C-alpha positions as CSV (number, residue, x, y, z in Angstrom):
1,M,-71.0,-38.3,-20.9
2,K,-71.5,-35.0,-19.6
3,T,-71.5,-36.2,-15.8
4,K,-67.9,-38.0,-16.8
5,Q,-66.7,-34.6,-17.9
6,L,-68.1,-33.0,-15.2
7,L,-66.2,-35.3,-12.5
8,S,-63.0,-35.1,-14.6
9,S,-63.0,-31.3,-14.4
10,I,-63.9,-31.5,-10.6
11,V,-61.0,-33.9,-10.1
12,T,-58.4,-31.6,-12.3
13,L,-59.4,-28.6,-9.9
14,K,-58.9,-30.3,-6.8
15,T,-55.6,-31.6,-8.2
16,R,-54.7,-27.9,-9.1
17,Y,-55.7,-26.6,-5.7
18,A,-53.9,-29.0,-3.8
19,A,-50.8,-28.3,-5.5
20,I,-51.3,-24.5,-5.0
21,I,-51.9,-25.5,-1.4
22,G,-48.7,-27.3,-1.5
23,I,-46.7,-24.4,-3.1
24,V,-48.1,-21.9,-0.5
25,T,-47.6,-23.8,2.6
26,L,-43.8,-24.7,0.8
27,L,-43.2,-21.0,0.3
28,A,-44.6,-20.0,3.7
29,S,-42.6,-22.5,5.8
30,P,-39.7,-20.9,7.9
31,G,-37.7,-23.5,7.0
32,A,-37.8,-22.9,3.3
33,F,-37.3,-19.3,3.4
34,A,-33.9,-19.8,5.6
35,Q,-31.8,-22.5,4.1
36,V,-31.0,-23.4,0.6
37,K,-28.2,-26.2,-0.3
38,I,-27.0,-26.5,-3.6
39,G,-24.3,-29.3,-4.6
40,T,-23.1,-32.3,-2.7
41,N,-25.3,-33.6,0.1
42,P,-28.6,-31.4,-0.8
43,T,-30.5,-32.5,2.1
44,T,-27.5,-31.7,4.4
45,I,-27.1,-28.2,5.5
46,E,-25.1,-26.4,8.4
47,P,-27.9,-25.2,11.0
48,N,-26.8,-21.2,10.8
49,S,-26.4,-21.2,7.0
50,N,-28.9,-19.4,4.8
51,L,-27.3,-20.6,1.5
52,E,-24.9,-23.3,1.0
53,V,-23.0,-24.3,-2.3
54,E,-20.8,-27.4,-1.9
55,A,-18.2,-29.0,-4.5
56,S,-17.6,-32.3,-4.6
57,T,-14.2,-32.0,-2.7
58,A,-14.8,-32.4,0.9
59,G,-14.7,-29.1,3.0
60,R,-15.1,-26.8,-0.3
61,K,-18.3,-24.5,-0.1
62,M,-19.5,-21.1,-0.3
63,K,-21.9,-20.4,2.4
64,V,-23.9,-17.2,3.6
65,D,-24.6,-16.8,7.4
66,K,-28.2,-16.5,8.2
67,T,-28.0,-14.2,11.3
68,T,-24.7,-11.9,10.0
69,G,-25.0,-12.3,6.3
70,Q,-21.3,-13.3,6.0
71,V,-20.2,-14.7,3.1
72,T,-17.6,-17.6,3.7
73,I,-15.8,-19.0,0.7
74,T,-13.7,-22.0,1.5
75,D,-11.7,-23.5,-1.8
76,G,-8.4,-24.5,-0.2
77,T,-7.0,-21.3,-1.0
78,Q,-8.3,-19.3,2.0
79,G,-6.0,-18.2,4.9
80,A,-5.4,-15.3,7.6
81,G,-5.1,-12.0,5.9
82,K,-5.6,-13.0,2.3
83,V,-7.9,-11.1,-0.2
84,F,-10.5,-12.6,-2.7
85,T,-9.2,-11.8,-6.3
86,S,-9.6,-13.3,-10.0
87,D,-7.4,-14.4,-12.6
88,A,-7.1,-13.2,-16.3
89,N,-10.4,-15.8,-17.1
90,G,-12.3,-14.7,-13.8
91,G,-11.6,-17.6,-11.9
92,G,-11.7,-16.5,-7.8
93,S,-9.2,-17.4,-5.4
94,W,-7.7,-16.1,-2.1
95,Q,-4.2,-14.4,-2.6
96,Q,-1.9,-13.0,-0.4
97,V,-1.5,-9.3,-0.2
98,P,1.5,-8.7,-1.8
99,G,3.9,-6.6,-0.2
100,Q,4.9,-3.0,-1.1
101,T,7.6,-2.9,-3.0
102,T,10.0,0.0,-4.8
103,E,12.9,0.0,-6.9
104,V,14.3,2.9,-5.2
105,M,15.1,2.9,-1.5
106,L,18.3,4.4,0.1
107,S,19.9,6.0,3.1
108,V,23.1,7.4,3.0
109,N,24.9,9.1,6.1
110,G,28.4,10.7,6.6
111,S,30.2,13.4,8.6
112,Q,32.2,16.3,7.2
113,S,33.5,20.1,8.5
114,I,32.0,22.3,6.3
115,G,32.8,26.0,6.2
116,G,31.4,29.1,3.9
117,V,32.4,27.3,0.8
118,I,29.2,25.7,-1.3
119,T,30.0,21.9,-1.1
120,A,28.5,18.9,-2.4
121,F,27.9,17.0,0.8
122,D,30.5,13.8,0.8
123,F,28.6,11.0,2.0
124,A,30.6,8.0,3.5
125,N,28.3,5.1,3.8
126,A,25.2,3.4,2.1
127,R,23.4,2.0,4.8
128,Y,21.1,0.2,1.8
129,D,20.4,1.1,-1.4
130,R,18.0,-0.7,-3.7
131,G,19.0,-0.6,-7.4
132,G,22.1,1.1,-6.6
133,N,21.2,4.7,-7.5
134,F,23.6,6.6,-5.2
135,N,27.0,7.0,-6.1
136,L,29.3,7.7,-3.2
137,T,32.3,9.0,-5.3
138,T,30.5,12.0,-6.9
139,N,27.6,12.3,-3.9
140,V,24.8,12.3,-6.7
141,F,21.5,10.3,-6.9
142,T,20.3,9.5,-10.3
143,A,16.8,8.5,-10.9
144,P,16.3,5.3,-13.0
145,T,13.0,5.9,-14.2
146,A,10.5,8.9,-14.5
147,G,8.2,9.1,-11.3
148,L,7.9,11.0,-7.8
149,Y,10.4,10.6,-5.4
150,L,10.5,11.4,-1.7
151,F,13.4,13.1,-0.2
152,N,14.2,13.1,3.6
153,V,17.5,14.9,4.9
154,S,18.5,15.2,8.5
155,D,21.7,17.7,9.1
156,N,23.0,17.9,12.6
157,V,25.0,21.2,12.5
158,G,27.6,21.3,15.2
159,N,28.6,25.1,16.8
160,D,31.6,25.3,19.2
161,L,32.0,28.9,18.4
162,S,31.4,31.7,20.8
163,N,29.1,33.3,18.3
164,A,26.0,32.8,16.2
165,Y,26.1,31.6,12.9
166,V,23.6,30.7,9.8
167,A,23.8,27.2,8.3
168,W,22.2,26.2,5.1
169,G,21.5,22.9,3.2
170,R,19.9,22.2,-0.1
171,L,18.5,19.6,-2.4
172,N,19.8,20.5,-6.2
173,R,19.4,19.3,-9.6
174,T,22.8,18.3,-11.2
175,G,22.8,20.4,-14.4
176,N,20.1,22.6,-13.5
177,A,20.7,25.3,-11.2
178,G,18.0,26.0,-8.8
179,L,16.6,24.5,-5.8
180,L,14.3,21.2,-5.9
181,E,10.7,22.2,-4.6
182,A,10.7,23.2,-0.6
183,G,14.2,21.6,-0.7
184,D,16.4,24.0,1.3
185,F,16.6,25.2,4.7
186,N,18.6,28.4,6.5
187,M,19.2,27.6,10.1
188,A,20.5,30.5,12.7
189,L,22.4,28.7,15.5
190,A,23.1,30.3,19.2
191,A,26.5,30.6,20.1
192,G,27.8,27.6,21.0
193,I,24.7,25.6,20.1
194,G,24.4,23.4,17.7
195,G,20.8,22.1,15.9
196,T,19.2,19.9,13.3
197,G,18.1,21.3,9.8
198,T,15.7,19.2,8.2
199,I,14.1,18.6,4.6
200,T,11.2,16.6,3.4
201,T,10.1,17.3,0.0
202,M,8.2,15.0,-3.1
203,V,9.8,15.9,-6.4
204,Y,9.1,14.4,-9.9
205,L,12.2,13.7,-11.3
206,N,12.7,12.1,-15.1
207,A,14.7,9.1,-15.6
208,G,18.3,9.8,-15.7
209,Q,18.0,13.2,-13.7
210,G,20.6,13.7,-10.6
211,V,20.1,15.1,-7.4
212,V,22.9,16.3,-4.9
213,Y,22.9,17.7,-1.3
214,E,25.0,21.0,-0.9
215,V,25.9,22.6,2.4
216,S,27.6,26.0,3.3
217,S,27.2,28.5,6.1
218,N,28.2,32.6,6.8
219,V,31.3,31.8,8.8
220,G,33.6,32.1,5.9
221,N,36.1,29.0,6.1
222,V,36.0,28.4,9.6
223,P,34.9,24.4,9.5
224,R,31.7,23.3,11.4
225,T,30.9,19.6,11.6
226,R,27.7,18.4,9.8
227,N,26.5,14.8,10.2
228,V,24.1,14.2,7.6
229,I,21.3,11.3,6.9
230,L,20.2,11.5,3.2
231,Q,17.2,9.1,2.7
232,I,15.2,8.5,-1.0
233,T,12.2,6.5,-2.0
234,K,10.2,6.4,-4.9
235,L,6.5,6.7,-4.3
236,S,5.2,6.0,-7.9
237,N,5.7,6.6,-11.6
């Protein structure tokens, strides 16, 4: 009886030893470390993959490159320039990067003779005006919503006089006297030589707040030609 128990114990120990040796051998195998395949065709894996998870739909898988570590996800939505994002339930897919949009983007221009009187510049043309926020009759831009707006002014000032003079321009809030932040220029022009005054400023406007571009000079009522381009873009809320 004791002999049978001893033989049984020896067999059990040999079996366990063999199993341990098998596991150690398996773990020590370079192939075991290098490649793991889950899903459809579990015995077939691309030679350069460390890991593959393959769906039942042909060609759809996630894999990790054994050399570079790069992760590749091909689920049918992939494409050049796309980003991987999730839906409300956490489901991931490749999506096109949305183009930058803004509710306000406009460019207006005009040409006018200006003397020494402070004048709201009369813009004649709207090259484009997304949202229709510039009034060519009143020459006022009205912010449709509160946010940060970028203003760019290019004012080409002529001078056919035989003497120097000073031209100026400013962006002003309607119904609220005073310049917008950094929103003005004063430009001294030499005799017979024109120049270009520029303004670039970012201003926070409340919804319904208006802005007008005003011009003048120190030469009394002797008109000088002003060619102006005004561009406005909303940057953020």
